[in-house]
C-alpha positions, -999 to 999 in steps of 0.1 A, spaced: -470 486 -57 -448 471 -82 -440 437 -65 -412 434 -90 -394 463 -79 -397 454 -44 -385 414 -47 -355 425 -75 -329 431 -49 -336 401 -29 -336 379 -59 -302 397 -69 -286 388 -36 -301 352 -34 -286 348 -71 -254 360 -62 -253 335 -30 -263 306 -48 -239 312 -74 -211 316 -49 -220 281 -31 -227 262 -65 -192 278 -78 -174 267 -48 -188 232 -49 -180 230 -86 -146 238 -78 -140 209 -56 -131 177 -69 -135 143 -45 -114 114 -51 -122 79 -38 -90 61 -26 -84 29 -18 -58 21 11 -45 -8 35 -46 8 71 -10 10 78 11 28 66 -11 40 36 -42 54 54 -19 72 79 -2 88 45 -34 96 27 -50 111 58 -20 133 65 -21 149 30 -60 154 31 -56 189 47 -33 200 21 -53 189 -8 -84 202 5 -68 236 4 -62 229 -32 -100 221 -39 -94 181 -38 -112 163 -12 -103 127 -5 -123 100 3 -105 75 22 -118 35 16 -99 13 37 -92 -26 26 -80 -54 43 -69 -74 12 -47 -71 -17 -72 -81 -45 -105 -57 -43 -88 -25 -42 -76 -32 -79 -108 -46 -89 -127 -15 -78 -105 9 -92 -109 -11 -124 -146 -10 -123 -147 29 -117 -158 24 -80 -124 40 -67 -105 70 -85 -72 57 -71 -56 32 -45 -23 32 -27 -17 -3 -9 5 -24 -35 41 -30 -48 50 -23 -87 55 -61 -95 22 -68 -77 4 -44 -95 19 -54 -129 11 -90 -121 -25 -81 -116 -28 -60 -145 -13 -89 -168 -34 -117 -150 -67 -100 -146 -64 -77 -176 -69 -46 -157 -66 -11 -171 -46 6 -145 -16 27 -145 13 40 -118 9 75 -106 39 78 -87 60 52 -63 59 67 -28 76 44 0 92 10 4 80 -14 31 109 -38 38 94 -74 42 110 -93 68 111 -124 88 95 -124 124 93 -148 153 78 -151 189 98 -180 196 133 -176 186 156 -143 187 182 -153 159 182 -172 127 205 -198 140 177 -207 169 153 -218 141 150 -253 147 149 -282 121 117 -290 110 102 -257 120 69 -241 106 76 -211 86 45 -189 73 48 -171 40 26 -150 20 -1 -171 -5 -4 -146 -30 14 -141 -64 48 -118 -61 47 -117 -23 52 -154 -20 79 -150 -44 94 -120 -24 91 -138 8 110 -167 -4 138 -141 -15 140 -128 20 146 -166 33 171 -173 5 190 -140 14 189 -149 53 205 -184 40 174 -208 51 168 -220 15 180 -217 -20 158 -215 -48 161 -229 -85 183 -207 -109 162 -182 -126 138 -180 -99 111 -150 -103 90 -131 -81 63 -155 -89 83 -183 -77 66 -207 -53 75 -233 -26 79 -258 -56 110 -238 -67 129 -243 -35 160 -267 -44 178 -268 -9 161 -266 25 188 -278 49 165 -272 80 136 -292 63 112 -263 72 74 -266 66 59 -239 47 23 -225 57 8 -205 31 -14 -177 44 -33 -146 33 -9 -117 42 -32 -102 66 -33 -133 88 2 -137 89 10 -118 120 -15 -135 139 0 -169 130 32 -160 148 16 -179 178 12 -211 158 45 -211 138 81 -206 145 84 -178 120 67 -158 93 76 -136 67 52 -106 68 47 -75 47 57 -44 65 22 -29 64 8 -58 83 38 -59 104 33 -24 119 -3 -27 120 4 -56 147 31 -35 164 62 -48 147 90 -26 132 110 -42 103 140 -22 117 138 -33 155 121 -67 157 128 -86 122 153 -116 124 159 -110 90 155 -83 63 151 -84 26 178 -69 6 182 -30 5 178 -31 -33 145 -45 -34 124 -32 -62 91 -37 -42 80 4 -39 46 8 -30 27 30 -55 -5 51 -60 -24 33 -89 -51 51 -112 -69 42 -145 -50 45 -177 -54 83 -188 -61 98 -156 -27 109 -149 -31 142 -171 -62 154 -148 -56 184 -127 -67 163 -94 -42 138 -99 -11 157 -104 -24 176 -71 -24 143 -56 12 133 -69 25 165 -56 11 161 -22 21 126 -16 57 132 -25 63 165 -9 91 172 18 61 174 46 52 137 38 89 124 36 95 138 75 64 123 82 70 89 71 109 92 85 98 103 120 67 81 124 81 48 112 116 51 123 127 31 96 99 5 92 89 26 62 111 45 37 103 70 15 116 66 -23 111 101 -37 
């Protein structure tokens, strides 16, 4: 009996099957994207099914700080991240020497002043404790919120890197408590008010449009961006990610889910 003839059809069928499997696997690209929980993880998880149909699988990695996602991306442990504003990314790139690049700007999270103890700015008492973010750019942004609300005045020429030492007028003699951004919502039990990034506010059940006693100016430059390593923007998978995350469906999702707490910028 000629065994080669007997097994030839089986071998052919197996080869075709294996070829189909490996071809499909090779066609899929996996992107590891670092995010903070709300709204970034929500938005990325919303586009996962769309991208899978395009042959791009998203592996979502959640972080609860603003430092590690950029370090992990620069080190090649992530392919992209989505959690930060443009000024914050620019400052990190400059201060840490990171090789990162903006893929696309997606949304704005209005920074705002919240309180569990007072309902109006006028009710904030003299000597009250006010918590602000401790990290670069976010602290300067928070102080701008307080200045816009008329609670303080910063020195002429103050920038987004301004700190508490740059306050030149503090009529109510407010006492400032600097905390990591993620800790600010919990601090509301211990301080009179806190300026909180919208992602952490939303995660804690606050909506900037409904619960804030002061909001930052609408002309804020703090759009939240998807960041990647320099040069990756030309790759097909990243172009698909860019298209998916700025689609009309995502715009509708943001508007309906967050009711003004998060604003699409595309």
